[in-house]
TIBANU-861268 format. One line per 3 residues: for each residue z, x, y of C-alpha. Coordinates in steps of 0.2 Angstrom, whole numbers, padded with zeros to 4 digits. Layout:
// TIBANU-861268
Z,X,Y | ... .
This chain:
// TIBANU-861268
0260,-0164,0075 | 0263,-0145,0081 | 0263,-0141,0064 .
0246,-0147,0059 | 0238,-0140,0074 | 0245,-0124,0069 .
0238,-0125,0051 | 0223,-0130,0060 | 0223,-0115,0071 .
0225,-0103,0056 | 0211,-0110,0047 | 0202,-0110,0061 .
0203,-0091,0062 | 0202,-0087,0044 | 0184,-0095,0042 .
0180,-0085,0059 | 0187,-0068,0052 | 0179,-0071,0034 .
0163,-0062,0030 | 0147,-0072,0036 | 0138,-0077,0020 .
0120,-0071,0018 | 0110,-0084,0027 | 0094,-0090,0018 .
0077,-0087,0026 | 0075,-0095,0042 | 0060,-0105,0035 .
0053,-0119,0047 | 0043,-0127,0033 | 0046,-0135,0016 .
0048,-0125,-0003 | 0043,-0141,-0014 | 0048,-0140,-0031 .
0051,-0137,-0046 | 0034,-0146,-0050 | 0027,-0146,-0066 .
0008,-0141,-0072 | 0005,-0150,-0089 | 0000,-0141,-0104 .
-0018,-0146,-0113 | -0029,-0142,-0123 | -0049,-0139,-0125 .
-0056,-0136,-0140 | -0049,-0120,-0148 | -0039,-0116,-0132 .
-0022,-0123,-0128 | -0012,-0119,-0113 | 0008,-0123,-0108 .
0016,-0131,-0097 | 0024,-0122,-0083 | 0034,-0126,-0067 .
0030,-0120,-0050 | 0036,-0120,-0032 | 0025,-0122,-0018 .
0030,-0116,0002 | 0022,-0127,0015 | 0023,-0120,0033 .
0028,-0133,0048 | 0010,-0129,0055 | -0004,-0124,0043 .
-0020,-0114,0048 | -0037,-0122,0053 | -0044,-0126,0037 .
-0058,-0114,0035 | -0045,-0100,0038 | -0032,-0108,0027 .
-0026,-0095,0013 | -0015,-0096,-0001 | -0005,-0081,-0008 .
0001,-0087,-0027 | 0017,-0074,-0030 | 0023,-0070,-0049 .
0041,-0066,-0050 | 0046,-0050,-0061 | 0057,-0053,-0076 .
0073,-0060,-0076 | 0069,-0068,-0060 | 0065,-0085,-0056 .
0053,-0093,-0043 | 0066,-0097,-0033 | 0074,-0078,-0033 .
0055,-0073,-0028 | 0054,-0086,-0014 | 0071,-0079,-0007 .
0069,-0061,-0009 | 0050,-0056,-0004 | 0048,-0064,0015 .
0032,-0072,0010 | 0038,-0088,0015 | 0042,-0081,0033 .
0027,-0074,0037 | 0018,-0090,0031 | 0028,-0096,0046 .
0019,-0085,0057 | 0002,-0087,0050 | 0001,-0105,0042 .
-0005,-0099,0025 | 0003,-0108,0009 | 0013,-0098,-0005 .
0013,-0104,-0024 | 0027,-0098,-0036 | 0024,-0101,-0053 .
0038,-0099,-0065 | 0040,-0091,-0082 | 0049,-0103,-0095 .
0066,-0097,-0105 | 0064,-0107,-0118 | 0057,-0094,-0131 .
0043,-0101,-0142 | 0025,-0096,-0147 | 0017,-0100,-0130 .
0022,-0084,-0122 | 0039,-0090,-0115 | 0055,-0080,-0117 .
0073,-0079,-0113 | 0069,-0064,-0100 | 0056,-0076,-0091 .
0044,-0059,-0092 | 0026,-0065,-0089 | 0016,-0062,-0107 .
0003,-0051,-0100 | 0000,-0041,-0116 | -0008,-0057,-0122 .
-0022,-0053,-0112 | -0028,-0043,-0127 | -0031,-0059,-0138 .
-0030,-0074,-0127 | -0045,-0075,-0115 | -0051,-0085,-0101 .
-0045,-0103,-0101 | -0034,-0098,-0114 | -0014,-0097,-0114 .
-0003,-0096,-0097 | -0018,-0088,-0089 | -0026,-0105,-0089 .
-0010,-0113,-0083 | -0008,-0101,-0068 | -0027,-0103,-0064 .
-0021,-0123,-0064 | -0008,-0120,-0053 | -0020,-0111,-0042 .
-0034,-0125,-0040 | -0021,-0139,-0038 | -0013,-0130,-0024 .
-0030,-0126,-0016 | -0036,-0143,-0018 | -0019,-0152,-0013 .
-0018,-0143,0005 | -0036,-0140,0008 | -0036,-0121,0007 .
-0051,-0111,0008 | -0057,-0106,-0009 | -0064,-0089,-0002 .
-0045,-0085,0003 | -0034,-0086,-0013 | -0024,-0070,-0016 .
-0013,-0065,-0030 | 0001,-0054,-0032 | 0016,-0050,-0040 .
0033,-0039,-0043 | 0036,-0029,-0061 | 0030,-0040,-0074 .
0022,-0051,-0062 | 0012,-0039,-0055 | 0005,-0032,-0072 .
0001,-0051,-0076 | -0007,-0054,-0059 | -0019,-0039,-0063 .
-0023,-0048,-0080 | -0024,-0064,-0071 | -0036,-0057,-0057 .
-0048,-0050,-0070 | -0049,-0064,-0079 | -0052,-0075,-0064 .
-0061,-0063,-0051 | -0070,-0079,-0046 | -0055,-0088,-0040 .
-0045,-0074,-0031 | -0051,-0065,-0018 | -0040,-0049,-0019 .
-0025,-0043,-0027 | -0006,-0035,-0024 | 0004,-0025,-0033 .
0021,-0022,-0032 | 0029,-0010,-0046 | 0013,-0013,-0058 .
0002,-0004,-0069 | -0016,-0005,-0072 | -0024,-0020,-0084 .
-0014,-0020,-0098 | -0005,-0005,-0094 | -0017,0006,-0103 .
-0033,0004,-0093 | -0035,0021,-0083 | -0053,0019,-0083 .
-0055,0002,-0078 | -0067,-0002,-0092 | -0055,-0014,-0102 .
-0053,-0024,-0084 | -0071,-0024,-0081 | -0075,-0031,-0100 .
-0061,-0044,-0096 | -0071,-0050,-0081 | -0085,-0055,-0091 .
-0099,-0064,-0083 | -0088,-0067,-0067 | -0087,-0051,-0063 .
-0087,-0044,-0045 | -0075,-0032,-0034 | -0058,-0039,-0032 .
-0049,-0028,-0018 | -0030,-0022,-0023 | -0017,-0016,-0014 .
-0004,-0006,-0025 | 0015,-0003,-0020 | 0024,0009,-0029 .
0041,0018,-0027 | 0041,0037,-0033 | 0059,0034,-0038 .
0054,0020,-0050 | 0062,0022,-0066 | 0054,0007,-0075 .
0036,0010,-0071 | 0036,0028,-0066 | 0024,0038,-0057 .
0011,0042,-0072 | 0010,0023,-0074 | 0006,0020,-0056 .
-0006,0034,-0055 | -0016,0026,-0069 | -0017,0008,-0061 .
-0022,0016,-0045 | -0039,0025,-0056 | -0041,0010,-0065 .
-0041,-0002,-0051 | -0054,0010,-0042 | -0065,0013,-0059 .
-0063,-0007,-0064 | -0072,-0012,-0046 | -0084,0002,-0048 .
-0089,-0004,-0064 | -0089,-0022,-0056 | -0100,-0017,-0040 .
-0116,-0013,-0049 | -0113,-0015,-0067 | -0112,0004,-0068 .
-0098,0019,-0066 | -0106,0028,-0053 | -0096,0031,-0040 .
-0102,0018,-0028 | -0083,0014,-0025 | -0079,0030,-0021 .
-0067,0040,-0033 | -0061,0051,-0019 | -0052,0044,-0005 .
-0062,0040,0010 | -0044,0039,0023 | -0031,0048,0018 .
-0019,0051,0010 | -0008,0050,0027 | 0012,0050,0026 .
0021,0041,0039 | 0041,0043,0042 | 0042,0060,0035 .
0047,0068,0052 | 0065,0075,0053 | 0069,0060,0065 .
0065,0049,0054 | 0076,0057,0040 | 0090,0062,0049 .
0105,0052,0042 | 0113,0039,0053 | 0131,0040,0058 .
0143,0032,0043 | 0151,0015,0053 | 0153,0006,0036 .
0166,0005,0022 | 0180,0018,0019 | 0170,0022,0003 .
0158,0034,0013 | 0144,0022,0011 | 0133,0015,0024 .
0133,-0002,0016 | 0139,-0015,0002 | 0143,-0001,-0010 .
0131,0010,-0002 | 0118,0009,-0015 | 0109,-0008,-0013 .
0121,-0015,-0029 | 0129,-0027,-0018 | 0146,-0027,-0026 .
0152,-0043,-0019 | 0137,-0052,-0023 | 0129,-0044,-0039 .
0112,-0050,-0041 | 0106,-0037,-0053 | 0096,-0026,-0040 .
0091,-0008,-0042 | 0098,0006,-0031 | 0092,0007,-0014 .
0093,0027,-0009 | 0089,0024,0009 | 0106,0015,0011 .
0118,0029,0009 | 0107,0041,0016 | 0108,0032,0034 .
0088,0028,0034 | 0079,0013,0042 | 0065,0015,0032 .
0058,0026,0017 | 0043,0038,0020 | 0027,0033,0012 .
0009,0039,0009 | -0005,0027,0011 | -0022,0033,0004 .
-0038,0019,0005 | -0054,0021,-0006 | -0069,0013,0000 .
-0089,0010,-0004 | -0096,0026,-0006 | -0110,0022,0007 .
-0098,0011,0017 | -0082,0022,0019 | -0075,0008,0030 .
-0074,-0006,0019 | -0059,-0002,0008 | -0058,-0009,-0010 .
-0043,-0002,-0015 | -0027,0005,-0004 | -0012,0014,-0011 .
0004,0015,-0004 | 0017,0027,-0012 | 0035,0025,-0006 .
0045,0040,-0007 | 0062,0038,-0014 | 0062,0020,-0018 .
0067,0012,-0035 | 0060,-0002,-0045 | 0062,-0014,-0030 .
0051,-0025,-0017 | 0052,-0016,-0001 | 0058,-0023,0015 .
0065,-0038,0004 | 0079,-0050,0010 | 0095,-0049,-0003 .
0095,-0068,-0004 | 0084,-0062,-0019 | 0085,-0050,-0032 .
0076,-0034,-0036 | 0072,-0030,-0016 | 0077,-0015,-0006 .
0081,-0022,0012 | 0073,-0005,0018 | 0056,-0003,0023 .
0042,-0002,0026 | 0036,-0019,0028 | 0026,-0022,0013 .
0024,-0039,0013 | 0015,-0039,0032 | 0003,-0024,0023 .
-0002,-0034,0010 | -0005,-0049,0020 | -0017,-0038,0034 .
-0026,-0033,0016 | -0028,-0050,0010 | -0034,-0057,0026 .
-0048,-0042,0027 | -0054,-0047,0010 | -0060,-0065,0009 .
-0071,-0068,-0006 .
């Protein structure tokens, strides 16, 4: 008996000294899925089946203010990777909105699915409204909106990387469905629309201003600054076209607020004392690569520097006659790579250091119902 007690004590001590596992976000609601949106055909139009997840907080906002955020994951990610990494569910618990996570299929075929789970945004060049995965995502959006009595004026879409680019195509294809758009490490419509003309053409008879908030890392190697700059001009010009059918500056081409840089003072950038591992880093591997549980994250330079947050510059573009009515908000996060800022490391392609882009995007969405 004494020996058994000794063994129990040693095991208990070992457990207590073991590194704490990364706890899942403390969601109070439920993540439902995978659910399946069936494919179909209508005349010459076809669309594929796709899986999706839905997060419903424990307490929903009143129906007249109940919102839906549709978030599209990045390449090689799954819908659950995005759910764990982006903190949208945590914020939904606070504000009572619903979150939907469509998922690309890894079963490579001719309907857009591929082994890398990269959303096929390029198919917008030859697949129109109500075709292909554009139709599937719209069906998922409408189904969730109906199921949870979401206010149809408060439906938003966003995504990371390939998901951000697909989100741009989706917002331009269904401006009557999505009130506003959020982009993390994305680029313009088709990544080739600096004048906004292609995005406006895509809107067709449903053309309307679709406000957008755009987050970009200045150290992003995959979507570098030249692409993010054309995303900014493309979204401003597309909305200028959509406002009254003419490229005339009704949505201002020059900033109506900013640029304003936050966190670039000496105190914010002073490296913190190193209390981390003996390898001289401030964290697990020092570069956000998480050597103990690799997930494919890109480096996070703020970690080894000891910063709590990256400096960032915010610039806003409003209507020329009403500058306070913001149409496009641009965030350049200085030093960040191809990651989702202030993410949870239970996901991947996240940077756990700020700024808090999820809250910033939600505030933008809240201010822009359709």
